[in-house]
C-alpha angles and dihedrals in degrees: 000000000000116000111228097179121114111277133188132227122188116189141174112224124189118210144148124249125227089266090050098254116150110245131182113198122197108204134180124211129188114198144154138197112257100255099224090047096050094107092052092049090050093048095046102034108014124214094307095066092128093067093039101043116006103047095047091045091054092050094049095045093048091050093047096048095041090056090062095061135058117240091255092049090053086063101038095040098038096135091053091047091050092049092049091052092046093051093048093048092047092054094043098047097041088067085066093045094256117131124210114226100176141351132191141168106237096190146333120228120199135183118282092247093052092045091053090048091052091048091050091050092049091049091050091049091049092050091048091050091049091049091051091049091049090049092050091049092050090048092051092047091050091050090050091052091049091050091049092048091050091050092050092048091050091048091051091048092053092048091053091047091055095053111105133171089257091053091050090051090049091052090052092051091049090051092050091049090053090050091051091049089055096046114114095209097254117120119213117250092234126017115206130332112308092002123141108271119242120222110227115242089226093057092052091051091053094051098045112075125186 
């Protein structure tokens, strides 16, 4: 009896990229035997068709597609790579009456040297991006300070332009009025060096008796 339910195959496939980097791709494939062709599959391939047809097809397709991309492109263009593999597998397996339901690249594994190079590049790009952001922030802050300084300078200029002799005199009068409001009513005994002495009102009251 031929099983026509959806089945899953997960395989590791070694290949070389377009720039000759060693790559191991772990891929997952969901497939099923076309129901009305089950008898043909059984007659031609038997029940072990996975080992005879599917596994070799996966290995060959992964190698063929991987060779079209550089190692870096396999990472940056992963969806396109996955779709290319899925399309190639679909065409190849359908000839044997096996339908592809889903395909995905689980992971790519590269050599240690290439992995370290990619990590170094990513770190450098992140540092460069951070430096650019810091520079943009410093530039904006500097522009804000310049704008603030210009506004303060303009405000000071306008204030100076509005000062007139009458305004200065008014400010003096206001200052004198504030001083009078704060005075406690007691005159100093002597005002200034060489000034005419004032006789305190309190002293006069003490000396004059009724």
